[in-house]
N, C-alpha and C positions, 0 to 999 in steps of 0.2 A: 391463452395464462402469459400475464406479463413480469417477467423479473424487474420489481425497482430497490432491488441488494445492493449492498458495495463491495459486492462480491463474493460468488458468480457470477458475472454480473449476464444478461440478454447479448447475445451477439447471432450477427446474421446468417443468412442459410449459409452464406457459403463455407461459412467456419466451419461450420456443422458439417457438411457434406466433405470435409476434409479428413473427419473421422473415419469414414467409414472404409476405406481402404486397409489393407492387410500390411504390417509391414516391417520387413527385417533389421531389427537397429546394427546388426553386425554386418547387413551387407554393402559392399559399397559404395550401392547408388543414396544409399542415407547418408552418407557424410555429407556430400554436396548440400542435401537441406540444412540441413544441423550446423553447418559452419556460414552460409548463409544466414540464416537464422540469427548468428551470435554479431552477425557482423553487422545486420541492421540492426541488434541493438546496442551496439559501439555506440553508431551513431547517432541513437536518440540521444545516450547517455552523456554525448560532447567529447567521447572517453581519446585518449593517444595510444593505437593499440602498442606504442615502444613501451609504454609505462604502466598499461590497465590492459588487465585479464577479462573477460565475461564465463562466468563458472557456471556449469547448471546443476541444480538440487531436484533430483526428487522428493515431490512433498511440497507440502503449503510456507506463505514466509515465514511461518515463527522457525524452522526448519533454516531454511538462511539465515533468517537472524543470531540463530543459535549459533550456522556452524559459523557467521563471523563474528562472533564474540569469541568464542573459542577454539579462531586461526587466528588472530590479530589482539586479541588480550591475554599477554602470559598470565598463567594460575597464578592468583594473588593479586592481581593486577586489582587496577579501581579504574570504575567506569562512573562517570557524571551522567545522570538521566534527569529534566529535567520531565516532573509530575505531574505534563498534558493528560492524561486518559489511562484508558484502560488499558491500552494497546503500551503505553510508558510504563505503567505498570508490569506488563508479562514480560516487556524485555529486562526491566529490574530481577523480577522472579529465575528466568531463564537464565541471566548471568549468575546470582549468589548459589544456582545448583550446579552451575560449572567447575564451581570454586574460586569465583574470582568476585573482588568486593564493591556493591555499590553504592555510592553517595547519590544519596536523594534531593534532587533541589525542587523547592515545591513551585509550583507555576499552577498558574488561574487552568480551570477546564474551559473558560471560556473567549479566551483573547489569546493571541498569539506570544510568544516566548520573549523575555525579554533579554538583547545578548548582555544588557551592561550584567544582568544577574548571573550570566554563566562566567562572564569574567572575575565579576568578585569570589564567584566561587571557586573557579582555578585558580587564581590569587593566595584564596585562603588555603589552600591543600595544595602544597606542587607533589604529592604521590599520585594524584590524578593523572594518568595518558592519555584517558579519551574521553569524548562528550558522545552519548548515547542518544540521537535523536529523533523524533517521531515527524516526518516530516507531515503527512496529511492525519491529522487524529480521528479515527471514526468514530468513535467512540462522544464527539462532541461537535465534529465537523469542521473546526476550527484548522485550518493552515500555517502551519509556522514556518520559517524564514531562515534557509540553511546557510543559505549563502551571506548572509548577514549576520549567525551564531559560526559558520564556518572562517569567517574574516575574525570573529575575534578568539575564533579558537587556533587560529595561525598563529595570532600574534601572542600567544601566550606560551607558543611552543608544543604544542600538544597535538592531539588525532580526533578524527571524528570516525562514527559507525552513523549510517543513514539509512532510518528504516523509510524507505522509498515502495513500501508495498499499496498503498492505494494510491500511490500522485504519480509511479512511475508513465510515460506516454503521455501524462497530460501536464501534468505541471511541470515547470523548466526544471534542469538538470542539465550542469556543465561539468563533470570528471576533470577534465583538460583546466580549468578556470579555478579549480579548488582541491591545489596538491597535497592538503590537510584529512582531505577525507579518504581515509584508506580502504574503506567499503560502502556503496550500498547494496539494498537489496531489494528484490523486488518477486513479482511473481505474472506469471501468464494470463490471468484471470481476472486485472482488474482493468485498467486504464488501457492496455493491449485490445483489448476484447476479444482474447484467446480463450483457452479452456483450462479448468483446474488442473495440475496436476506435475505442474512443475515450476521451481523457481530458482530465481538466477540473483548473483553476486557480482559488482562489476568492482573489481579489487585492486588495488595499486600492486604490480608486481613485487616489487623494491621491499611493502610492508612482509608482503607473503612470506620473501625469503627468511624477514627480518625474523621472522614468529615460524621457522619450522618444525614442526613439533610437538606445539604446545598443544594444539586440540584435545589431545585426550581421545581420539574417537578416530576411526578409523570412517564412517559415513562418512563424520562434519568435520574435513579434513579437508580443508581449501586448497592449502598447498600439495597437497598431493593428488586432488581435482589437476590443479594446475600442470602438476608436473607429468603425469598422463596423458593430458594434451599435446605438450613439450614432446615426448616422447613418441608418442603412438600417435596423434592427429587431430587436428581443433575440430572434425569432423564427429569426434568416436567421443563414447561415454563410458565411465570406470563398469560400471554394475547396468543392467536392462535400464534404459530409460522408457518415458514414457512417450514412443513413437508417433502415434495418430495425435497426441496433445502438442507434441511438435512440428510435424504436418498441419496442424489446426493454426499454430503460431506462426507459419509461414504465411498462409494466407489471412490471418489477421492483420500483421504487419504489411503486405500488401494493397489490405485496404487503409487502412494507415496511411499510410503513402497517398495513394488516391483521395483521401481525403483531404489533403494537404500539410498533414504531418502532426505534431505536437502543439505547434500555434492552433491550428487549425479546430482540432480534436479540441483544445482547454476553451477555443471558444463555444463551441456548440454545448459543453459540462457547462458554460456558465451560464445559458443560455435557461438551457435545463434549469438552474439551480436558482436562475432568477424566474422562470415562469413557477416555481414548485414553492418560494416561498412567497409569494404574492398571492398564488393560489390560497395557501395554508392562511395567511393572514387575513385573504379575503370573506374567508367563510367562519372565520371567529376564533381561530387557534391559534396559538403562539409559538414561535420559531425559540429550540432553544437560547441561541447565541442572536448577537447584533447583527445587522445586515451590513455592519462594517467589518466582523470577523470574520462571517458567516464563508466557507469556502468551496468550491465547486462539486467536489467529489459526492455528501453524502449531507443532509439533513436531518436535524433532529430537534423533532416537533415535544414539548411541552405536554404531556395526558391530561386531557380535560376533568376538573375538579369534580362532574358531575358524580353522584354512586353507582350510576349504569354503568363508567365507563369499567370496559375488561379491553386488556391488550389481546388476547389469544381471540376473545371474541366479535375485535376491529380487525382481527386481521383474515378471520374468516369471515366473515361480511366483506372484507375488498377482493380476498378469493372470490367469491358466489360471483362477484363483479368481475375481475379476466384478471388484478393485480395480486400479486405477491409482495409481501414487503417482511424487513424482520420480525421477527415474531419474540423477541429480547430487545433492552436495552440497556447501557451501559452507563446512563448519565445516571448523577446524584440522586435523582429526585425522577419520578416516574415521566416515562417519553415513548415515544414511535420514533422509528429511523425511515428513513426513505430515503435510496441510491438515487441518485444524480447522474450515475455511468453506466457505458453499455452501450450495445444498440439503439438508441432509442433519443427521441427527439422534444422540444419542449411541444409540440401538439398530441404527445402520447400524455404530459403532468397536467396540459388540460385537462383530458380526459380524465384522469388518475383526479383531478381535485372534484371533479363532479361526483366520483366516485366515490371516495370520499363525504364529501357531504353527505350524500344519498343513503351512507354506513351508519355514519354518527344520526342520521333521522331514523334510519329503521332500528338504533338500537335507543333511541331515546333520550339521548342524549340534549338534553337542554342546555347546560353549563357546557360549555365550552373555551372557559380560559382554565388557568389553571387555578390554583389555589394560591 
């Protein structure tokens, strides 16, 4: 079964094999493994390790987003969130539930956020201290421009919290060139092609120190994680880590380097997305966003208007043909989504398109265009 979802993704056999060993995370031999992973992640994020720290968190990307909000936005502070889709909505919700204030900025779900709209919102409310931006909005497939938006935020004297969960490792990020980004968060199991179970925050040390004590949670306190590493060792965790997941991530990072690093991975994902986009249109389906706005991470496709359409039925028909896609959608109108990331190639998507065509025919779908 080939996973074509935007995370957890299909992985290489070498990555899965790294899970097979028993590991004692408190043993000194584990520390170089973990420290090496941190060093490689800092390189990918273009961090200056005199100013940035790579901080781990056991759990999914939402855990890391909440930790960044709690640790870098004071209680009662204001976060401007461009409402780009369901993952922006989740950021807004968890921010409110931590006792912070959210200012929602209306935004298109099918086009990148306009930096000028962010500038106007910041000018209208001087109490906003941070902008929370989703780099790659999985619900739509649109990639937003953190560099352009961060430039506007820096010009206004404010800060950025960047959700790079489905972007890091493929889409470019240069933390050193954007000192206004207090934190960028991501996970092991998306563009890095590792295993689910650990997330990370690339955080500015001065921001961590400036807001020490504001997290209101021991588990989500990034400053405490940082202090632990400074005090004990950069190869140690505060609490029991997903040690086998870290071993798999080390292997995944080696494979990323062998592929040619972030630019090469982005090129492969772009080729995947192009093959999928072209294939969907060729068999009579309509992608959710325009080709110009379509990112290389996930493709959302309008559901056919045919009364025989059923998302669960389509998912089951694809599984019978060897492919697994998401069994839900986050778009305003019915759709299905297919991940373009993971250990997959354009050839896999050519095969998927044939399988999708066959599945629709077997379901009796005659009208493939949306309403």
